[in-house]
C-alpha positions in Angstrom: 48.4 -158.5 55.1 51.8 -159.8 54.0 53.5 -158.4 57.0 51.0 -160.4 59.2 51.4 -163.5 57.1 55.2 -163.5 57.4 54.9 -163.0 61.1 52.3 -165.9 61.4 54.8 -168.2 59.5 57.3 -167.6 62.3 55.0 -168.8 65.0 54.5 -172.6 65.7 50.8 -173.5 65.4 50.4 -177.2 65.0 47.0 -178.7 65.9 46.3 -178.4 69.6 49.4 -176.2 69.9 47.9 -172.9 69.1 48.8 -171.1 72.3 51.5 -168.9 70.8 49.5 -167.8 67.8 46.4 -167.1 69.9 48.5 -165.0 72.3 50.0 -163.0 69.4 46.5 -162.2 67.9 45.1 -161.4 71.4 47.9 -158.9 72.1 47.6 -157.3 68.7 43.9 -156.8 69.1 44.1 -155.5 72.6 46.9 -153.1 71.6 44.3 -151.6 69.2 41.7 -151.4 72.0 39.5 -154.2 70.8 37.9 -156.6 73.3 38.9 -160.3 73.1 37.2 -163.4 74.4 38.4 -166.9 74.8 36.0 -169.8 75.3 36.6 -173.1 77.1 38.1 -174.9 74.1 40.5 -171.9 73.5 38.8 -170.3 70.4 39.5 -166.6 70.3 37.0 -163.9 69.3 38.0 -160.2 68.7 35.0 -157.9 69.0 34.9 -154.8 66.7 31.7 -153.0 67.6 29.7 -150.6 65.4 30.6 -146.9 65.9 27.1 -145.8 64.9 25.2 -145.6 68.2 22.1 -144.1 66.7 20.9 -147.4 65.1 18.8 -149.7 67.2 20.1 -152.7 65.5 23.3 -153.4 63.7 24.1 -156.1 61.1 26.3 -158.7 62.8 29.0 -160.3 60.7 31.5 -163.0 61.8 34.7 -163.4 59.8 36.4 -166.7 60.7 39.6 -168.7 60.1 41.4 -171.5 62.0 44.7 -171.0 63.8 46.2 -174.5 63.3 48.0 -176.0 60.3 48.9 -179.4 59.0 52.6 -180.1 59.8 54.2 -182.2 57.1 57.8 -182.2 55.8 59.8 -184.0 53.2 61.8 -186.9 54.5 65.2 -185.2 53.8 64.3 -182.0 55.6 65.2 -181.2 59.2 62.4 -179.2 60.7 60.8 -179.1 64.2 57.3 -177.7 63.9 57.2 -177.0 67.6 59.8 -174.3 67.4 61.2 -173.7 63.9 59.7 -171.0 61.7 58.4 -171.9 58.2 61.1 -171.0 55.7 59.4 -169.1 52.8 60.4 -168.8 49.2 58.8 -167.2 46.2 58.8 -168.2 42.5 57.1 -167.3 39.3 55.0 -169.5 37.0 53.6 -167.8 33.8 54.4 -164.4 35.2 52.5 -165.0 38.4 54.2 -164.9 41.8 53.7 -167.7 44.3 54.8 -168.2 47.9 55.7 -171.6 49.1 57.8 -173.2 51.9 61.2 -175.0 51.8 60.4 -178.7 52.2 57.4 -178.3 54.5 53.7 -177.3 54.4 53.3 -173.6 54.0 50.3 -173.2 56.4 48.5 -170.7 54.1 45.7 -173.0 55.0 44.6 -171.1 57.1 47.4 -168.6 57.7 46.3 -166.5 54.7 42.9 -166.1 56.3 44.3 -165.1 59.6 46.5 -162.5 57.9 43.5 -161.0 56.1 41.6 -160.8 59.4 44.4 -159.0 61.1 45.0 -156.6 58.3 41.3 -155.8 58.3 41.4 -155.2 62.0 44.3 -152.9 61.8 42.8 -150.8 58.9 39.5 -150.4 60.8 41.5 -149.2 63.8 43.4 -146.8 61.7 40.2 -145.5 60.0 41.3 -146.6 56.6 38.2 -148.8 56.5 34.8 -147.8 57.8 32.1 -150.2 58.7 30.4 -148.0 61.3 26.9 -149.6 60.9 28.2 -153.1 61.4 29.2 -155.2 64.4 32.2 -157.4 63.3 33.6 -160.4 65.2 36.9 -161.9 64.1 36.8 -165.5 65.1 39.9 -167.7 65.3 39.3 -171.4 66.0 41.5 -174.3 67.2 42.0 -177.9 66.0 40.4 -177.6 62.6 42.9 -179.9 61.0 42.3 -182.7 63.4 38.6 -183.3 63.9 37.4 -179.7 64.0 37.0 -179.6 67.8 37.1 -175.8 67.9 34.0 -175.5 65.8 32.3 -178.5 67.3 32.6 -177.4 70.9 32.6 -173.6 70.4 30.8 -171.3 72.8 27.6 -170.6 71.0 27.7 -167.0 72.1 30.6 -166.6 69.7 28.2 -167.4 66.8 25.6 -164.7 67.5 25.3 -163.0 64.2 23.5 -162.7 60.9 26.3 -163.7 58.5 29.5 -165.7 58.7 32.4 -165.4 56.2 34.8 -168.3 56.4 38.3 -167.6 54.9 39.2 -171.3 54.5 38.3 -171.7 50.8 41.1 -172.2 48.3 40.0 -170.8 45.0 39.3 -167.1 44.3 36.8 -167.8 41.5 34.7 -170.4 43.4 32.9 -169.6 46.6 31.7 -172.4 48.8 28.2 -172.8 50.4 28.3 -176.5 51.3 30.7 -179.1 52.5 30.9 -182.9 53.3 30.5 -184.6 56.6 33.5 -186.5 58.0 33.9 -189.6 60.1 37.4 -190.4 61.3 38.7 -193.1 63.7 41.6 -195.4 64.4 41.6 -199.2 63.9 43.7 -201.2 66.3 44.5 -204.8 65.3 45.7 -207.2 68.0 48.9 -208.9 67.1 51.5 -211.3 68.6 55.0 -211.4 67.3 57.0 -214.6 66.8 60.7 -215.0 67.1 62.5 -217.0 64.4 63.3 -220.6 65.3 65.1 -221.2 62.0 68.7 -220.1 61.4 69.0 -216.4 60.9 71.7 -216.9 58.4 69.1 -218.3 56.0 67.1 -215.0 56.1 67.9 -211.4 55.4 66.0 -208.3 56.4 65.1 -206.0 53.6 63.2 -202.7 53.5 60.7 -201.9 50.8 60.0 -198.2 50.4 57.4 -196.2 48.5 58.1 -192.5 48.5 58.1 -189.3 46.4 54.3 -189.1 45.9 52.4 -185.8 45.7 50.1 -186.5 48.6 47.6 -183.8 49.2 44.3 -183.1 50.9 42.0 -186.2 51.3 39.0 -184.0 50.5 40.1 -181.3 48.1 42.4 -183.6 46.0 40.7 -187.0 46.3 39.1 -186.7 42.8 42.4 -186.3 41.0 43.4 -189.9 41.2 46.4 -189.4 43.4 47.7 -192.7 44.8 48.1 -193.4 48.5 51.6 -194.7 49.4 50.1 -197.1 52.0 47.8 -198.6 49.4 50.7 -199.1 46.9 52.8 -200.7 49.5 50.0 -203.0 50.6 49.5 -204.1 47.0 53.2 -205.0 46.7 53.2 -206.9 50.0 50.0 -208.7 49.2 51.4 -209.9 45.8 54.7 -210.9 47.3 53.0 -212.8 50.1 50.9 -214.8 47.6 54.0 -215.8 45.5 56.9 -215.9 47.8 57.9 -216.7 51.4 58.1 -213.4 53.2 58.0 -212.6 56.9 56.6 -209.2 57.8 58.4 -207.5 60.6 56.9 -203.9 60.5 55.0 -201.5 58.4 54.5 -197.7 58.7 53.5 -194.8 56.5 51.6 -191.6 56.3 51.6 -188.7 58.8 48.1 -187.3 59.0 44.6 -188.8 58.8 43.2 -186.2 56.4 46.3 -186.2 54.1 46.9 -188.6 51.3 50.0 -190.5 52.3 53.2 -189.6 50.5 55.5 -192.4 51.7 55.4 -195.8 53.4 57.8 -198.6 54.2 57.9 -202.2 55.4 60.6 -204.4 56.7 60.4 -208.1 55.7 62.6 -211.1 56.0 63.3 -213.1 52.8 65.5 -216.1 52.0 68.9 -214.9 50.9 68.8 -216.9 47.7 65.5 -215.2 46.8 66.8 -211.6 47.0 67.4 -211.1 43.3 64.1 -212.7 42.3 62.1 -210.6 44.7 64.0 -207.4 43.9 63.3 -208.0 40.2 59.5 -208.3 41.1 59.7 -205.0 43.0 61.5 -203.3 40.1 58.9 -204.6 37.6 56.1 -203.5 39.9 57.7 -200.1 40.1 57.8 -199.8 36.3 54.1 -200.8 36.1 53.0 -198.4 38.8 55.0 -195.5 37.5 53.5 -196.1 34.0 50.0 -196.4 35.5 50.3 -193.0 37.3 52.5 -191.3 34.7 50.0 -188.5 34.2 49.8 -187.8 37.9 53.0 -188.8 39.8 56.3 -187.4 38.5 58.7 -188.4 41.3 57.4 -191.6 42.7 60.1 -194.1 43.9 59.8 -197.7 44.9 62.9 -199.6 46.1 64.1 -202.6 48.1 67.4 -202.6 50.1 69.2 -205.0 52.4 69.5 -203.9 56.0 72.7 -204.1 57.9 73.0 -204.7 61.7 69.3 -205.4 62.0 68.5 -207.1 65.3 64.8 -207.4 65.7 64.3 -211.0 64.4 60.5 -211.1 65.0 57.7 -211.4 62.6 53.9 -211.8 62.3 52.5 -215.3 62.0 51.8 -216.5 58.5 48.0 -216.6 59.1 48.0 -213.1 60.7 50.1 -211.7 57.9 47.8 -213.0 55.2 44.7 -211.6 57.0 46.3 -208.2 57.6 47.5 -207.8 54.0 44.0 -208.8 52.7 42.6 -206.0 54.8 45.1 -203.4 53.7 44.9 -204.4 50.0 41.1 -204.5 50.0 40.1 -201.5 52.1 38.5 -198.8 50.0 40.5 -195.7 49.1 39.5 -192.7 47.0 36.1 -191.6 45.5 33.4 -194.1 46.3 30.5 -192.2 44.6 29.7 -188.9 42.9 27.0 -186.4 43.8 23.6 -187.1 42.0 23.0 -183.3 41.4 26.6 -182.2 40.7 28.2 -185.0 38.7 31.8 -183.6 39.0 31.6 -183.5 42.8 32.7 -186.5 44.9 29.8 -187.5 47.2 31.5 -190.1 49.3 35.2 -191.1 49.7 37.6 -192.9 52.0 41.3 -192.3 53.0 43.6 -194.6 54.9 46.6 -193.6 57.0 48.8 -193.1 58.9 49.6 -196.7 59.7 52.2 -198.0 62.3 53.1 -201.4 63.7 54.0 -201.8 67.4 55.0 -204.7 69.6 51.5 -206.1 70.1 49.2 -204.3 67.7 48.9 -202.5 64.4 47.1 -199.2 64.1 45.8 -197.3 61.1 43.4 -194.5 60.7 40.5 -194.3 58.2 38.6 -191.1 57.4 35.4 -191.0 55.4 33.7 -188.0 53.8 30.2 -187.7 52.5 27.4 -185.3 51.8 25.0 -187.5 53.7 25.1 -189.6 56.9 23.8 -192.5 54.8 26.9 -192.2 52.6 29.1 -192.3 55.7 27.4 -195.4 57.0 27.8 -197.3 53.7 31.5 -196.9 53.5 32.0 -197.4 57.2 29.9 -200.6 57.2 32.0 -202.0 54.3 35.2 -201.5 56.3 33.6 -203.1 59.3 32.5 -206.1 57.2 36.0 -206.5 55.9 37.4 -206.5 59.5 34.8 -209.0 60.5 35.7 -211.3 57.6 39.4 -211.1 58.5 38.7 -212.7 61.9 41.3 -210.5 63.5 40.5 -209.1 66.9 40.1 -205.3 66.4 39.1 -202.2 68.3 37.9 -198.8 67.0 38.7 -195.7 68.9 39.5 -192.0 68.7 36.2 -191.2 66.9 35.9 -187.8 65.3 32.8 -186.7 63.5 31.7 -183.6 61.7 28.3 -182.8 60.1 27.6 -181.9 56.5 26.7 -178.4 55.4 23.8 -178.5 53.0 24.2 -175.8 50.3 21.6 -173.1 49.9 22.0 -171.6 46.5 19.3 -169.0 47.0 20.5 -167.4 50.3 21.0 -163.6 50.5 24.7 -164.1 51.2 25.3 -166.2 48.1 23.3 -163.8 45.9 25.1 -160.7 47.3 28.4 -162.5 46.7 27.6 -163.1 43.1 26.6 -159.4 42.6 29.7 -158.1 44.4 32.1 -160.3 42.5 30.6 -159.2 39.2 30.8 -155.5 40.3 34.5 -155.9 41.4 35.8 -158.0 38.5 33.3 -158.1 35.7 33.0 -161.9 35.8 30.6 -164.4 37.2 31.6 -166.3 40.3 30.9 -170.0 40.7 29.0 -170.9 43.8 29.6 -174.5 44.8 30.0 -177.1 47.5 33.2 -179.0 48.2 34.0 -182.6 49.3 36.3 -181.4 52.1 34.9 -180.6 55.5 34.5 -177.0 56.6 33.9 -175.6 60.1 30.8 -173.9 58.6 28.9 -177.2 59.0 29.3 -177.0 62.8 28.6 -173.3 62.9 25.3 -173.8 61.0 24.4 -176.6 63.3 25.0 -174.4 66.4 23.1 -171.4 64.8 20.7 -172.5 62.1 19.8 -168.8 61.3 23.3 -168.0 60.2 23.9 -167.5 56.5 27.4 -168.6 55.6 29.9 -168.5 52.8 33.5 -169.6 52.4 36.0 -167.6 50.4 39.7 -167.4 50.1 42.8 -167.0 47.8 44.1 -169.7 45.5 46.1 -172.3 47.5 47.4 -175.3 45.7 48.7 -178.5 47.3 47.3 -177.9 50.8 48.3 -180.6 53.4 51.4 -181.3 51.3 54.9 -179.9 51.0 53.8 -178.7 47.5 51.5 -176.2 49.2 51.7 -172.7 47.6 49.8 -169.4 47.7 49.1 -167.2 44.7 50.1 -163.6 45.5 47.7 -161.8 43.1 44.9 -164.0 44.4 45.3 -162.6 47.9 44.9 -159.0 46.6 41.8 -160.2 44.7 40.1 -161.7 47.7 41.0 -158.6 49.8 39.3 -156.3 47.3 36.2 -158.5 47.3 36.0 -158.8 51.1 36.2 -155.1 51.9 33.5 -154.4 49.3 31.4 -157.3 50.3 31.3 -156.2 54.0 29.7 -152.9 52.9 27.0 -154.8 50.9 26.2 -157.1 53.8 26.0 -154.3 56.3 
């Protein structure tokens, strides 16, 4: 498994750029003599048929992971995800070994799952594992990290089976049988820039930066109270705008719609004689914010600096700036409500970002998650009402939607999982639902007869440069999976 994982980390596989990893898996499978299929959206299926031809019917099991990864790097790291391999490093915490990457996301989400599939395939080929009474399909999907198109538009023939085991869970003592729906789209705000009519010498351009945040997954980590850098910057700008004369030139932040933004920045013009006063406000705000998040954020930085040789002396109108900052300051972020039956589970939430300003418009993404379509509508309609109140011309586009996966705590697959885990490790497994979206929701929608479960090794910090994979956890999930396949068959 580790040999495959290291190889996977050498292959570029950003969302919608899965060609190289798909070809690697395809060639590996065909070298072992297994049939491969690719559907119209470029999902890959590897067919491992039963060897027992005396049975009229075989249990059909699908084992699935996604090929793409979230591509995020630290600001001080030079890395091209289209060609550069992930640089791995290992470290120990409390006598446990972990694998992480140097300044980038690791891609264990879902590279660890793919490596387990490939190792399983090779050991079946070499007769080290025997599932002769079972038809196994190894399914590798595309674009999970950006809207889940691979699952949404999959060829339904790929989902012909009795059971599906998803390898995209991130805790080895919690198995997942339910996930939240997602609605994601981009907001475009029409904007016209103004050139300064007053003397430039009276104004200076400064950059206000928020950086060093943990970030994380907008589903998995949203309950932990991690701040969003765009929201912190919006708060600062809103307050500055209400107390000082500032002229907003640009704003940007965030890298991925389903990631909690780690950094953001804005360029504003201020009067030269107000620099120390405004800088003092920023420093005081930094102190307050750092104290407020002291139990969560360890390396947050907020700063203001003068810019030299800056030539773009344009700004947003005063009225537009006020309306925009009202939107960004007021737009919901974080948990909106908790599940009525599982009080520690976030039911509905919202994330904002990335955001970017251009010559004639500002764009930002919002992504909502909920265990019900009603929950999605509530938070979506609140954002729409806020946009309407602003009286700014806006447009919504790039809609991406994913269904919820209603948990079934009494299914055969969940009961067998409990028994198998107890047999393997002597402990009880937790069967739960998660606030993040999983492709299982689409699979269940396409084939309602499928029984599904999501398992996986411990991955912490997914969708951030803090992502790390627990080595012993991989071994634990491997032991469970090879035993579980016998139980299901």
